[in-house]
N, CA, C and O of each residue as an XYZ file, in Angstrom:
592
protein
N       0.803     -1.272     -0.145
C      -0.236      0.374     -0.044
C       1.054      1.233      0.080
O       2.198      1.204      0.534
N       0.105      2.076     -0.652
C       1.198      3.355     -0.729
C       1.046      4.514      0.371
O      -0.083      4.812      0.761
N       1.931      5.024      0.761
C       1.973      6.209      1.900
C       1.798      7.462      1.260
O       2.647      7.760      0.420
N       0.937      8.205      1.466
C       0.544      9.444      0.870
C       1.507     10.908      1.672
O       0.909     11.362      2.648
N       2.446     11.400      1.443
C       2.653     12.638      2.121
C       1.956     13.702      1.821
O       1.953     14.141      0.671
N       1.200     14.321      2.903
C       0.359     15.418      3.142
C       1.052     16.683      3.426
O       0.360     17.691      3.284
N       2.273     16.848      3.798
C       2.944     18.093      3.925
C       2.684     19.067      3.069
O       2.416     20.174      3.536
N       2.701     18.897      1.830
C       2.283     19.985      1.037
C       0.691     20.463      1.373
O       0.394     21.657      1.346
N      -0.124     19.601      1.635
C      -1.279     20.269      1.909
C      -1.228     21.144      2.971
O      -1.955     22.137      2.960
N      -0.401     20.904      3.983
C      -0.398     21.739      5.225
C       0.365     23.262      5.171
O       0.488     24.153      6.012
N       0.807     23.114      3.789
C       1.744     24.401      3.539
C       0.676     24.989      2.618
O       0.776     26.215      2.560
N      -0.089     24.600      2.051
C      -0.970     25.366      1.326
C      -2.269     25.718      1.701
O      -2.819     26.640      1.098
N      -2.830     25.145      2.577
C      -4.146     25.627      3.280
C      -3.573     26.420      4.531
O      -2.938     26.020      5.506
N      -4.015     27.674      4.166
C      -3.724     28.429      5.015
C      -5.548     28.858      6.211
O      -6.496     29.534      5.812
N      -5.472     28.436      7.068
C      -6.665     28.548      7.887
C      -7.880     27.553      7.658
O      -8.918     27.683      8.308
N      -7.712     26.554      6.708
C      -8.424     25.253      6.228
C      -7.417     23.942      6.444
O      -7.432     22.899      5.791
N      -6.704     24.229      7.341
C      -6.151     22.839      7.527
C      -6.767     21.821      8.175
O      -6.093     20.911      8.658
N      -7.914     21.838      8.254
C      -9.115     20.792      9.109
C      -9.050     19.935      8.039
O      -8.740     18.753      8.194
N      -9.327     20.440      6.899
C      -9.438     19.056      5.700
C      -7.982     18.424      5.610
O      -8.063     17.197      5.545
N      -6.962     18.791      5.591
C      -5.655     18.244      5.767
C      -5.569     17.248      6.991
O      -5.076     16.131      6.833
N      -6.092     17.698      8.306
C      -6.187     16.779      9.232
C      -7.192     15.768      8.936
O      -6.679     14.655      8.825
N      -8.364     15.785      8.784
C      -9.164     14.933      8.428
C      -8.470     13.580      7.350
O      -8.664     12.404      7.659
N      -7.934     13.837      6.512
C      -7.308     13.032      5.609
C      -6.326     12.410      6.268
O      -6.377     11.199      6.052
N      -5.450     12.723      6.983
C      -4.307     12.422      7.731
C      -4.621     11.260      8.481
O      -4.173     10.117      8.396
N      -5.746     11.921      9.473
C      -6.786     10.816     10.186
C      -7.546      9.836      9.727
O      -8.149      9.075     10.483
N      -7.599      9.745      8.213
C      -8.586      8.479      7.684
C      -7.206      7.915      7.134
O      -7.506      6.931      6.459
N      -5.988      8.072      7.119
C      -4.933      7.280      6.498
C      -4.266      6.645      7.531
O      -3.516      5.679      7.391
N      -4.596      7.292      8.752
C      -4.096      6.622      9.984
C      -5.084      5.482     10.339
O      -4.673      4.378     10.697
N      -6.515      5.809     10.219
C      -7.299      4.791     10.749
C      -7.056      3.522     10.034
O      -7.418      2.471     10.563
N      -6.410      3.520      8.750
C      -6.417      2.106      8.020
C      -5.161      1.265      8.631
O      -4.600      0.226      8.283
N      -4.997      2.088      9.587
C      -3.823      1.172     10.126
C      -4.178      0.427     11.235
O      -3.340     -0.366     11.663
N      -5.187      0.515     11.756
C      -5.777      0.114     13.188
C      -5.948     -1.418     12.830
O      -6.125     -1.919     11.719
N      -5.848     -2.025     14.059
C      -6.037     -3.378     13.751
C      -7.471     -4.035     13.789
O      -8.238     -3.249     14.345
N      -8.062     -5.106     13.427
C      -9.463     -5.276     13.211
C      -9.815     -5.838     14.306
O     -10.814     -6.554     14.228
N      -9.214     -5.724     15.498
C      -9.640     -6.021     16.627
C     -10.120     -4.969     17.714
O      -9.284     -4.106     17.982
N     -11.218     -4.910     18.319
C     -12.028     -5.980     18.393
C     -13.247     -5.703     17.190
O     -13.247     -4.576     16.696
N     -14.096     -6.512     16.790
C     -14.849     -6.123     15.894
C     -16.166     -5.157     16.065
O     -16.612     -5.101     17.211
N     -16.621     -4.639     15.382
C     -17.873     -3.518     15.620
C     -18.683     -3.445     14.380
O     -18.529     -3.921     13.255
N     -19.556     -2.732     14.908
C     -20.817     -2.252     13.825
C     -20.778     -0.650     13.990
O     -20.293     -0.139     14.999
N     -21.262      0.029     13.047
C     -21.816      0.918     12.849
C     -23.434      0.877     12.563
O     -23.879      0.006     11.815
N     -24.261      1.799     13.150
C     -25.533      1.518     13.007
C     -26.132      3.054     12.632
O     -25.545      4.068     13.011
N     -27.246      3.089     11.920
C     -27.646      4.518     11.726
C     -29.102      4.254     12.392
O     -29.720      3.311     11.897
N     -29.603      4.815     13.231
C     -30.600      4.367     14.481
C     -31.871      5.719     13.562
O     -33.076      5.467     13.579
N     -31.593      6.415     13.188
C     -32.610      7.493     12.830
C     -31.886      8.596     11.957
O     -30.683      8.357     11.854
N     -32.354      9.889     11.216
C     -31.431     10.446     10.694
C     -30.244     11.144     10.932
O     -29.415     11.540     10.114
N     -30.265     11.283     12.544
C     -29.307     12.057     12.890
C     -28.647     11.176     14.288
O     -27.802     11.655     15.045
N     -29.230      9.840     14.412
C     -28.827      9.110     15.648
C     -27.848      8.139     15.307
O     -27.932      7.655     14.178
N     -26.866      7.730     16.116
C     -25.988      6.599     15.269
C     -25.907      5.711     16.755
O     -26.346      6.141     17.822
N     -25.336      4.565     16.592
C     -24.844      3.601     17.770
C     -23.430      2.913     17.100
O     -23.509      2.449     15.963
N     -22.326      2.870     17.730
C     -21.174      1.891     17.644
C     -21.493      0.811     18.560
O     -21.689      1.020     19.757
N     -21.557     -0.501     17.953
C     -21.420     -1.728     18.368
C     -20.168     -2.451     18.639
O     -19.600     -2.701     17.576
N     -19.482     -2.911     19.745
C     -18.141     -3.261     19.543
C     -18.139     -4.747     20.773
O     -18.526     -4.772     21.942
N     -17.648     -5.654     20.069
C     -17.720     -6.680     20.926
C     -16.426     -7.101     21.601
O     -15.442     -7.552     21.015
N     -16.582     -6.843     23.257
C     -15.539     -6.905     23.836
C     -15.647     -7.994     24.938
O     -15.555     -7.806     26.151
N     -15.875     -9.256     24.242
C     -16.030    -10.287     25.308
C     -14.786    -10.654     26.081
O     -13.686    -10.775     25.542
N     -15.014    -10.827     27.380
C     -13.978    -11.292     28.527
C     -13.488     -9.714     28.891
O     -12.345     -9.619     29.338
N     -14.262     -8.478     28.734
C     -13.783     -7.487     29.333
C     -14.983     -7.048     30.361
O     -16.154     -7.393     30.202
N     -14.584     -6.363     31.268
C     -15.844     -5.837     32.343
C     -15.869     -4.037     32.065
O     -15.003     -3.446     31.421
N     -16.882     -3.485     32.615
C     -17.100     -2.281     32.774
C     -15.783     -1.207     33.261
O     -15.474     -0.038     33.030
N     -15.233     -2.343     34.062
C     -13.738     -1.420     34.438
C     -12.806     -1.496     33.760
O     -11.785     -0.858     34.014
N     -12.904     -2.207     32.839
C     -11.521     -2.555     31.731
C     -11.723     -1.604     30.487
O     -10.899     -1.490     29.580
N     -12.659     -1.086     30.547
C     -12.935     -0.280     29.118
C     -13.087      1.293     29.571
O     -13.717      1.736     30.531
N     -12.484      1.850     28.797
C     -12.801      3.466     28.872
C     -13.097      4.173     27.631
O     -12.517      3.954     26.568
N     -13.962      4.972     27.798
C     -14.519      5.890     26.451
C     -14.050      7.260     26.862
O     -14.161      7.765     27.980
N     -13.477      7.813     25.719
C     -13.245      9.146     25.920
C     -13.345      9.985     24.535
O     -12.936      9.432     23.514
N     -13.908     11.385     24.456
C     -14.022     12.087     23.549
C     -12.925     13.128     23.318
O     -12.436     13.622     24.333
N     -12.613     13.403     22.505
C     -11.564     14.663     22.242
C     -11.321     15.417     21.023
O     -10.650     14.889     20.136
N     -11.719     16.418     20.898
C     -11.779     17.056     19.479
C     -12.144     16.363     18.434
O     -11.399     16.097     17.490
N     -13.435     15.995     18.552
C     -14.091     14.950     17.408
C     -13.314     13.320     17.090
O     -13.456     12.618     16.089
N     -12.609     13.094     18.127
C     -12.093     11.662     17.759
C     -12.589     10.875     19.166
O     -12.167     11.302     20.241
N     -13.370      9.875     19.136
C     -13.961      9.004     20.134
C     -12.965      7.686     20.313
O     -12.853      6.713     19.566
N     -12.461      7.907     21.229
C     -11.355      6.619     21.754
C     -11.745      5.656     22.641
O     -11.995      5.902     23.820
N     -11.812      4.531     22.122
C     -12.167      3.409     23.198
C     -10.938      2.697     23.473
O     -10.071      2.541     22.614
N     -10.845      2.238     24.721
C      -9.583      1.873     25.388
C     -10.024      0.650     26.146
O     -10.789      0.788     27.101
N      -9.554     -0.645     25.751
C      -9.637     -1.608     26.677
C      -8.490     -2.292     27.131
O      -7.791     -2.868     26.296
N      -8.118     -2.322     28.606
C      -6.806     -3.277     29.233
C      -7.431     -3.824     30.225
O      -8.322     -3.375     30.946
N      -6.796     -5.026     30.211
C      -7.231     -6.329     31.088
C      -6.409     -5.955     31.999
O      -5.432     -5.277     31.681
N      -6.647     -6.336     33.365
C      -5.962     -5.916     34.577
C      -4.679     -7.133     34.366
O      -4.909     -8.061     33.591
N      -3.329     -7.067     35.096
C      -2.412     -7.751     34.909
C      -3.085     -9.325     35.504
O      -3.869     -9.472     36.442
N      -2.528    -10.311     34.680
C      -2.960    -11.517     34.834
C      -2.485    -12.106     36.172
O      -1.283    -12.034     36.432
N      -3.327    -12.680     37.038
C      -3.154    -13.468     38.324
C      -2.442    -14.614     38.148
O      -2.217    -15.085     37.034
N      -1.987    -15.206     39.409
C      -1.273    -16.490     39.235
C      -2.341    -17.678     38.910
O      -1.920    -18.741     38.453
N      -3.701    -17.485     39.148
C      -4.693    -18.186     38.830
C      -4.689    -18.618     37.346
O      -4.740    -19.779     36.938
N      -4.611    -17.355     36.520
C      -4.849    -17.253     35.107
C      -3.772    -17.862     34.589
O      -4.033    -18.745     33.773
N      -2.319    -17.598     34.881
C      -1.297    -18.222     34.318
C      -1.488    -19.973     34.666
O      -1.418    -20.777     33.737
N      -1.664    -20.306     35.707
C      -1.549    -21.878     35.963
C      -3.073    -22.569     35.009
O      -3.410    -23.753     35.041
N      -3.687    -21.619     34.336
C      -4.881    -22.402     33.617
C      -4.200    -22.940     31.891
O      -3.664    -22.232     31.039
N      -4.441    -24.157     31.869
C      -4.265    -24.617     30.551
C      -5.089    -24.912     29.365
O      -5.869    -25.855     29.502
N      -5.081    -24.284     28.193
C      -6.018    -24.057     26.972
C      -5.612    -25.337     26.323
O      -4.443    -25.679     26.148
N      -6.775    -26.086     25.945
C      -6.581    -27.095     24.546
C      -6.874    -26.025     23.546
O      -6.064    -26.059     22.620
N      -7.594    -25.275     23.459
C      -7.988    -24.243     22.399
C      -8.250    -22.792     23.134
O      -8.931    -22.735     24.158
N      -7.595    -21.500     22.473
C      -7.885    -20.409     22.815
C      -8.452    -19.642     21.703
O      -7.582    -19.291     20.908
N      -9.770    -19.233     21.366
C     -10.431    -18.642     20.688
C     -10.828    -17.354     20.968
O     -11.212    -16.521     20.147
N     -10.706    -17.207     22.308
C     -11.420    -15.459     22.785
C      -9.984    -14.874     23.240
O      -9.135    -15.218     24.062
N     -10.116    -13.889     22.368
C      -8.516    -13.040     22.561
C      -9.290    -12.084     23.697
O     -10.466    -11.742     23.573
N      -8.568    -11.767     24.650
C      -8.484    -11.074     25.627
C      -7.495    -10.078     25.855
O      -7.135     -9.679     26.962
N      -7.001     -9.631     24.550
C      -5.569     -8.787     24.498
C      -6.520     -7.220     24.583
O      -7.688     -6.884     24.384
N      -5.390     -6.636     24.950
C      -5.722     -4.684     24.990
C      -5.887     -4.278     23.710
O      -5.297     -4.806     22.767
N      -6.603     -3.429     23.615
C      -6.922     -2.722     22.793
C      -7.186     -1.164     22.726
O      -7.413     -0.558     23.773
N      -7.159     -0.497     21.489
C      -7.426      0.951     21.381
C      -8.284      0.863     19.755
O      -7.887      0.249     18.764
N      -9.157      1.430     19.847
C     -10.147      1.596     18.676
C     -10.680      3.095     18.552
O     -11.441      3.479     19.440
N     -10.294      4.101     17.371
C     -10.453      5.545     17.372
C     -11.386      5.686     16.055
O     -11.219      5.253     14.915
N     -12.348      6.389     16.585
C     -13.383      6.683     15.492
C     -13.383      8.340     15.161
O     -13.510      9.081     16.135
N     -13.291      8.742     14.278
C     -13.613     10.009     13.648
C     -14.658     10.542     13.899
O     -15.451      9.711     13.458
N     -15.393     11.550     14.398
C     -16.695     12.066     14.579
C     -16.866     13.279     13.511
O     -15.878     13.949     13.208
N     -18.081     13.535     12.973
C     -18.313     14.555     12.246
C     -18.654     15.962     12.949
O     -18.813     15.998     14.169
N     -18.726     16.724     12.428
C     -19.116     18.198     13.331
C     -20.012     18.086     14.054
O     -20.754     17.201     13.626
N     -20.422     18.580     15.094
C     -21.755     18.468     15.781
C     -22.087     17.477     16.100
O     -23.250     17.524     16.501
N     -21.477     16.106     16.166
C     -21.870     14.921     16.848
C     -21.648     14.653     18.420
O     -20.443     14.764     18.648
N     -22.154     14.434     19.238
C     -22.266     14.258     20.717
C     -22.304     12.910     20.944
O     -23.085     12.338     20.183
N     -21.745     12.210     21.711
C     -21.840     11.057     22.453
C     -22.674     11.450     23.585
O     -22.458     12.348     24.400
N     -23.829     10.503     23.501
C     -24.908     10.828     24.527
C     -24.707      9.555     25.944
O     -24.694      9.805     27.149
N     -24.594      8.437     25.382
C     -24.262      7.143     26.371
C     -23.693      5.962     25.931
O     -23.638      5.503     24.790
N     -23.220      5.469     27.120
C     -22.769      3.919     26.806
C     -23.211      3.001     27.652
O     -23.555      3.459     28.742
N     -23.332      1.698     27.491
C     -23.922      0.630     28.071
C     -22.994     -0.895     27.629
O     -22.323     -1.057     26.610
N     -23.148     -1.556     28.379
C     -22.528     -3.004     27.850
C     -23.163     -4.114     28.682
O     -23.315     -4.213     29.900
N     -23.515     -4.984     27.588
C     -24.668     -5.689     28.195
C     -24.202     -7.171     27.118
O     -24.048     -7.086     25.899
N     -24.077     -8.192     27.766
C     -23.917     -9.865     27.016
C     -22.509     -9.497     26.094
O     -22.695     -9.559     24.878
N     -21.419     -9.201     26.445
C     -20.419     -8.969     26.085
C     -19.984     -7.995     24.836
O     -18.874     -7.923     24.308
N     -21.469     -7.089     24.440
C     -21.357     -5.844     23.690
C     -21.230     -4.488     24.332
O     -21.780     -4.253     25.408
N     -20.533     -3.619     23.704
C     -20.373     -2.364     24.174
C     -21.462     -1.518     22.946
O     -21.510     -1.716     21.732
N     -22.065     -0.783     23.579
C     -23.150      0.160     22.772
C     -22.876      1.681     23.249
O     -23.039      2.182     24.361
N     -22.424      2.230     22.089
C     -22.201      3.808     22.222
C     -23.245      4.267     21.402
O     -23.381      3.791     20.275
N     -24.108      5.262     21.898
C     -24.972      6.114     21.350
C     -24.720      7.608     20.958
O     -24.274      8.320     21.858
N     -24.949      8.187     19.716
C     -24.229      9.233     19.482
C     -25.601     10.216     18.694
O     -26.571      9.760     18.089
N     -25.321     11.413     18.914
C     -26.307     11.997     17.835
C     -25.660     13.261     17.334
O     -24.777     13.812     17.992
N     -26.156     13.807     15.989
C     -25.682     15.048     15.495
C     -26.683     16.052     15.923
O     -27.852     15.940     15.553
N     -26.337     16.915     16.596
C     -26.750     18.358     17.136
C     -26.516     19.448     16.344
O     -25.459     20.045     16.549
N     -27.309     19.884     15.417
C     -26.742     21.012     14.745
C     -27.510     22.104     15.464
O     -28.702     22.119     15.772
N     -26.317     23.256     15.715
C     -27.101     24.449     16.373
C     -27.778     25.457     15.515
O     -27.308     25.725     14.410
N     -28.938     26.074     15.994
C     -29.791     26.872     15.424
C     -29.077     27.884     14.397
O     -29.587     28.239     13.334
N     -27.766     28.313     14.894
C     -27.103     29.386     13.830
C     -26.685     28.983     12.580
O     -26.471     29.727     11.623
N     -26.531     27.322     12.632
C     -25.597     26.512     11.663
C     -26.875     25.939     10.656
O     -26.618     25.503      9.534
N     -27.887     25.978     11.041
C     -29.226     25.550     10.329
C     -29.534     26.314      9.363
O     -29.527     27.523      9.598
N     -29.897     25.839      7.985
C     -30.571     26.729      7.067
C     -31.751     27.496      7.097
O     -32.788     26.864      7.296
N     -31.840     28.856      6.928
C     -32.615     29.831      7.127
C     -33.676     29.779      5.848
O     -33.134     29.594      4.758
N     -34.850     29.893      5.850
C     -35.806     30.526      4.542
C     -35.843     31.969      4.759
O     -36.040     32.322      5.921
N     -35.685     32.909      3.838
C     -36.002     34.478      3.764
C     -36.922     34.477      3.038
O     -36.902     33.934      1.934
N     -38.078     35.194      3.609
C     -39.044     35.414      2.863
C     -39.085     36.604      1.773
O     -38.391     37.589      2.026
N     -39.753     36.595      0.719
C     -39.152     37.684     -0.258
C     -40.412     38.921     -0.022
O     -41.630     38.749     -0.032
N     -39.773     39.974      0.152
C     -40.520     41.015      0.542
C     -40.189     41.525      2.014
O     -40.712     42.537      2.479
N     -39.519     40.949      2.520
C     -39.190     40.984      4.186
C     -38.188     42.348      4.340
O     -37.316     42.423      5.205
N     -38.392     43.122      3.618
C     -37.287     44.285      3.617
C     -37.235     44.818      5.156
O     -38.252     44.894      5.845
N     -35.948     45.175      5.612
C     -35.913     45.505      7.085
C     -35.268     46.814      7.061
O     -35.646     47.594      7.935
N     -34.186     47.305      6.074
C     -33.899     48.600      5.920
C     -34.246     49.201      4.970
O     -34.418     48.660      3.878
N     -34.443     50.624      5.227
C     -35.506     51.387      4.783
C     -34.274     52.744      4.307
O     -33.375     53.121      5.059
N     -34.506     53.240      3.049
C     -33.456     54.187      2.169
C     -34.455     55.478      2.888
O     -35.658     55.511      3.150
N     -33.333     56.504      3.064
C     -34.056     57.862      3.315
C     -33.730     58.890      2.252
O     -34.225     60.016      2.310
């Protein structure tokens, strides 16, 4: 796979380097591992849910953080105790390794809630567009300025 050098974009985008940052983040996202598996659902026009399979992890092992439009989900198992090291597996298909998964959120997307049930982590989000950013319809003939 090719590596794209984005430094010329940073030099030419003055005040618009947000686009270059998004492209850079997207290229980094391709390098993430595929563990743990996840789904992204569209629940309604502006409501989303990320569901992640986190078998073997408890609520205390998983942290969820949002910073500057990036959702980061981290799973860290506590250090193995003596009992876990004495266990002998004939087949070990359930991976309980640490992970970090990042999602780039769109503008005005807010994380509402998170819940864990039956080995699945659910994170609900909603896009809330401020009134100032919503389109307005201007009525024809609604002149406010009067010429003297």
